[in-house]
N, C-alpha and C positions, 0 to 999 in steps of 0.2 A: 504494500500500500504506500509506503514511504517513497519508493522509487517512482510510482505513478504520480503521486502528488508533486514531487520535485520536478518531474518532467513537464508538468503543467504550469509550475511556478517559474516561468521563464525569466522573470526579472529578479528572482531570488530574494523576494521580500519576506518569504515565509507564510504567505497567504495568497489566495486567489481572489483578485478583485474583479470588477465587472469586465474589464478588457481581457483578462486572462481566461475567464469562463467563456466569453464571446468568441475569442480566437480558437479555443479548444473545440467548441461546438461547430464552428465553421470548418475547422480542419477535418472534422468527422463527416462533413457534408450535410449538416443539419440546417444551416442557414436560419438561425433563430432571429426574431425581431427583438428590438430593444426591450420591450415589455416582458417578453419571455425570460430573457436573461436577468433582468432586474428581479422578477419574481423568484427565479431559481436561487439567486444569491441571497435574497431576503429570507427565503424558506430555510436555508441551511446555515445562515449567519446567526448562530445561537447567541453569541455575546453582543450582537448589535454594532460591531465595529465597521460594517460595510464591506466586509470581505469574509472569505471562508478559510479559516486556519486549518492546520493539519488535523487537529482533534475533531473539528466540525466535519471535515472531509470524510 
């Protein structure tokens, strides 16, 4: 799991922000819209910091 998370955390901030999640989904060919990505991040952002940390992932 850690390796997958780190591969998605391209800027090495230790969390997945909107751009990281959006880029990941696009690379999988899913072409999400902005609202879908915002909802996804919000759903899994348990601590409310606006990103998905490893523990939340």
